[in-house]
N, C-alpha and C positions, 0 to 999 in steps of 0.2 A: 180532763178526756184526753185520748190519743187516736192518733186513726196511722194505718201508713197508705204512702206517701207511693205513685205510682206514675214515676214522672216519663217524661219523653227522654230520648236521648241528648235534644236537644234539653230538655232542663235540666238534665243528671247535668249533663259537661259543665251548666250557668255553679249547678252546687255544689261539686266538685270547686267551682273556681272560689266559692262562697268558703268554702271549708282553707286553702290554701291557702288566702289570709287572713284569716282569721290565723290559723297557724301559722303564719309569718310573722304579726303583728304580736300574739301570744311570748314568743321568741325573743324578740327584738325587748318586751318588758322585761321577759325575766332573764337576758343578757348584764340587762344597766342595774338591775337589781345586786346581781352575784358580783357584779364591776363594783356594788359598793367595800367600804373596808375601816375602818375603824380613824377615823379622823379627815376621813372624805365626804366632802359632801353630800348628802342623805341624799338615795335617789329619789328620780323624778313622780311623782304621784299620778293620778291618773288628770287632771285639769293640766300638767304641765305633756304630759304624753299626747294628749287630745291634743292640743296645739303644735304639737310635732307632729301628728299624724299629717296634718292639715297642710303641711310645710312637708312630708314625704306625697304626698297625694299632688301637690302643685308641679314637685321636679319631675316623680314616676308616673307615669301615664299609665302604666298597667295595675298598676297598686290605685290610681283614678277611676278607671276600668269597674274596680269592684264597689261594693254597698258599702257607703261610709258607715252605713247601722250599724251596721255585722264586724267592723271597724274596731269601733265606737264600743261597742258590744264584748267586746277580745276586750280590748281596754279596761272596762269593768268590771269581769270576771275575775282576772287579774288582780286585781286592786282589791276585789272580795277574798283571793285568796291568798293574799300577802297579808290582811287581815288578820282572816281565819289563825292560819300560822302565828302571827305573833302572841294572839289568842290563848295560842296553849291545842290548838281544837283540831289542828289539821298538818299534814309535815309541807316542808318548807315546795314552791312553786315548781318544775321541773320542767326541762323543755318539751314539747309536745316533736312527734317525731309521722314524716310523709306514710300514708296506708297503719298508720297504728292508732294517733291519735286524729281521727277523720269527723269535724263535724264543726256546728256555730250554733250561737244561740240567737233566738229573736227575743225580750224580757217582754212582759205588760206593759212600762211605763211607757213602748215601743205605741203600740196601742194604744194607750193612756191619754198620750200629745195627740192622736189621730178625733178622739172625742172631747179632746178639749179645743181641739182648731173648728168640731163641726157644731162645740157648743155656744163658741163664739160670734159662728156665725148664726146660729138662732137665735143667739138676747137681738144679734143686730135688725132682726127677721120682726121680733117680737115691739121693737122697740116705735118700727116702724106701720103694727099691725095696729087699724084702726077701735078705739075701746070697745069691749062687745062683738064682735064682728068673728064668725065661723073662723078665719085661720086666722086669730090672732089666741083662739081658740085648743086648736089643735097645733100650734108652733110649744104654746104651755104648754101641756098635753108630752113631748114633744121634749123640753129641756126634764120634765118630770121621768120621763122613762131612764133619760143618759143622768139625772142623778142617780136613781135612785139603782141603777147598775153599777156607779160607784160605793154604796152603800155598803149593797150585797158585798160583793171585788172586797173591799174594808175589814170586813162582816167573817166572810170566809177564812181572809187569810188570819184574824184574832185566833178565829178556834182550832187550824189548823197549827201555828205555831203555839198558841197556849198550851194543846194535848202534849204538841213531842216535849215542851222543855216540863211538865208538867209527870211524864213517862217514862222520863230520860234522869231528874237530877232529883235530892234530899229532899236540899237547901236554895229558893233562889231569891237572888238577891238583884235590885229591879232601883233604881237611881231617882229616890223620891222627889219628881219634880212636881214645882207647881203652876198648873200645865192652863189652866183658868187665869193664872197672874199672867203668864207667858202669853199666851191670845189677845191678851186685849186694847183695843182699839189705840189709834193714835191722832185719831183724829181731835181729840179735843173740844177745844169750848169756841166760840165764836169771841169770845177775851180773849185768850186761848188759845189762838189754834196751837194743833200739832205739826211735825215733820215729818220727814219722810214717809209719810202716811201709806200711797199708793203701795212702796217695799213692805210695811207693815204688814199688811191688810194681804198681802203675799206668802209674806213669813205664813202670819196666821193660816190660813188655807195650807198650805203645805204642813205644816202639825197636824190642822184638824184631820188633813190625807191619810195619814202616818199609822194611825189609830192608838195612838199609848195608851191614857186613858181605858182604850178597851180591851188591850191588850190585858195590863196590871190586873183590869176587872175580874177576866178571862180565869188568868193563873191563882188568887186568890181563890176564886172561888174552885176550880179543880184544885187545886195545890194548898188548900186549910190548913192555914197553922202551918204552912211549909217556904214563907214568903216573907220576905223583911225591906221594907224598904230604906234606900241609907239614904241617909246628905251629903250632899254632893263636893262638903265645902272641903278645898283643899285638894280632892282628885287630883286634875292637872292641872296640878305645878309640884305634888309628889309624887315624888321616883320610888316605880312598883318593887323595882332589884334592891335599897338600899333606903329607904325610907326620907332621904333630902327633900324638902321644903322650901323652894322658891321662888319665886313668881319668876323670874329670869330661868328657868326650867325648861318651861315652856318658846322655846322663839318663839313659834307661828302657828296658826288656828290645827295648821296640819303636824310639823316636828315635833319635840320633847324630847328635851339630848338633857342629861345630869347634869349640874356641874361640878358635884362629889366624887362619884362613883364613873361617869364618861355614859352609863346607860341611856342608846336611841328606840328610841320605838312611837310609833306611831300615838300622837297624840290625844286621843279619844282613845286609843287600844289600853294605853298605858293610864288612862282613870276607871277605863272598864273595867283591868285588871284587880283596882283596886273596892270598886266598886264590891265586884265578887267577892274578896276577899274577905268585902263588910272591916273594912279596915278607916269609916271615917263615921263621923258622930250618926249616927243613927233617928231617925226619925222621930223614938223615942221621948229622948232625952240624952241628957249630953254621956253615953253610957259605950265604949265597943262591945259588939256583940261578945264574947270573953266574961265580959262584968265590969273589963278595968276603969275606975272613974278617968274622966277624962277633962283639966282646971286648964289642959295648955291647948295651942295649938295642936288640931288632928295628928297621927302621923302612924303609917303601917307599925300591926304588930312584927317582929323580926320569924320567919319560917320555921324558928323553933317555938316560938311562944303556941 
């Protein structure tokens, strides 16, 4: 849904200030990435840039006077733009100019955070409410409405994303994730209690909230016969440029640097390119999509294959 804003002069000035801050943060991130050259340390990612933003807000009052949410969202948008560039779907992100690229964005996750905070408050009220009371029924109904809204949002996203992908691509390859295994509880038993139970529970919740299974299911329904599930084995350690496979290629959770050819990329983007090319063992057996038997460690096909 779209609405036309009619801000007052004071509100218009505040909105323009948000635009200026978002543009300033974006351009700083762009400068950091353009400074990178082969042989130099990798440009900072979103998390590190957020830490740098916090330090900058402490030092510069004019930046601290703006919205931290707006500024962090600009960094998040830049990180997505860089990922799109490495994926080959978009051009490299460039500088934004005053009076030309005016705008800022507030994403839905910010609204979800507010809803999550409200949900915690409702759950606490529910715990204090007397069983069978009208107050308890009202609180339970409010919690149900919040959770239903979250489910509706997740289903709507899956519908829109799957329709867009099915229309634009003849072949769609997805990582064959064992979601049920991924979201198993770490609670354990009385005799053998689990470890990091709360952290695992949060991870499970985020996996469910992402709606991966729903997206793949709708893709297979809308693009019948055109969706391939690709085994993710070795895709995170195999270079998409030369095919060299080694555990040392993945320097960290985010950085991939090939020890053979020096190719660098975001680790997840490199793995996604391998999956998109169908370079791993397929979920149906030990064969590449092209039909070549794989009796060794999976390696990507050459570009001429």
